[in-house]
C-alpha positions, 0 to 999 in steps of 0.5 A: 531593431531587426537584429534585436528581433532576430536575436530574441526569436533565436532564444528558447520560449522562456528566455524570449519572454524574459528578454521581451519583458525587459525591453518594454516601451511605454505607449498610448493607444491611439487607434483600435480596429478589429482586435488590433491596437495602434500604440504610439511610443515616446519617439512618435513611432506607432506600433500595430499591436495585439494583446498578449494572450494571457490578458485575454484568458479571463472573461472581462466585465470591461474592455481590456484595452481602448483608445487612451489607455496607457500600456507597455508593449514589447516590439516583435517585428519591423518588416514590410507590414510595418512596426508590430508589437504586443501589448504586455500590460495595460496601466490602471485607468484614472477615468473612463468614458463608457456605456453599457452594452448587453452581453451573453455567455462567458463574455462579461464574466457571465453578467448580462451587461458589460462596460464598453469603453469609449475612451480611456483616461480622458482629461476633458469631454466637450458636449456640443449642442446648437442654440438652434437648428436643431433645438438643443436636446437637453435630455441628451445633455443631462445623460452625458453629464451623468456619464461624465460625473460618474467617470469623475472626468475633471473637465466637463465642458458644454459648447453651445454653437450657432448662437448667431441663430437664436435670441440671446435671452432664450440661450441664456434661459436654457443654459443658465442652470448648467452655469449655476451648477459650475459647468463651463459653458462656451458660447460659439459661432462658427459663422463669426468664429466666436469662442474658438480660442476658448475651446483651443485653450481648454483642449491644449495639452489634454486628451479630449473627446468631442460629442454631440448630435448631428447638425450642431456644426461640430465639423465646422468647429473642428476645422476652426480649431485646426484647419482640416481637422474635421476631414481628418476625423472623418477620414479615420472614421470612414477607414475604420468602418471597412471590413465585415469583422469590424466590431468597434473602431476608435481613434485619437487625432493628435493636434499639431499645428503649432498652437497646441502643446505636447499631449493634445489629442482629440478622441473620435468617438463613433456611437457615443450618441446613444449612451446607456449608463454602465453599472449604475443603480437607480438610487445612485442617480441623484448623486450625479445631478449636481443641482439635485444632490445638494438637497438629497440629505434634507429628504425625510427618507434616506432612500427617497426616490424623489418621485412621490414620497412625503417630505421630499426636499428635492421635489419641494426645491423643484416646485419652488424653482430652486431646481430647474423643473426641466432638470427635475423631469429629466432626472425622473425620466432617466431614473425610469430608464435605469429601473426599466433596464434593471428589470429587463436584465434581471427581472 
């Protein structure tokens, strides 16, 4: 490798570029910190990379690269600093779990809002909530489900932990609407190790993101999925918080204790607990509430907001309890948030 690199850098600039582009490696971005990207290639080597300058020449409405991105890199150095490369190309994303962030100036192409990519190309997202202690924040769950549906993620899974702390009837009442909509709901108890194998089965061979509020027992679940996994995630999070110039740090953890197939990764997603939905108009929201969406075409008016219009099939369904009234209230609250955010940006 060293001889190759020396030969490349003895060439003139044009020939060097051609040589590098003819020696591209496919890779996966597994870590991101302060403008650096760690890219894992097929043989397991991880190269610390910067973006090629031409990728950053134009203002972007979304992050150029993020964990989970499939990229092509050229290898530049291999010395005491480690394996160093350059990201030459970012492949189109099939899915993107993201949130909206405020921006100013040229960044974001002058738009008031841009897309912060939490993880690119996730195959699955797991939303972990406790059955009790703390009481599940179902509005937060609804917000995450909207984000997942918006991203067209194939596998959106709800994990209800600590089921040993709550009456089964109460648990069933709270989460039955989600099961009726077709979402997989995994009921787990870290104490009894119940439901752990079901999680393992879901994440096997996939790039998955785990998220949820604090206190729900997520760390304990992670350790049951793979011994020491929570410590590894915590270590990555702690290490990537070092440095005053750090703006956003994320990582993928490869699961490799013999129970999982190739390509099984867990996304460490700091900051995901506060999620503002990116690039969604208020009138689009009803399409991402699966229980509400099936009634939308029955409304008298095509632009029905489902709040106070006459002939609203959604409101009628909520009153008749064909739609969970709590879910309907959640929809109305999130719609107001979108309307207020839109007014703040452009009002």
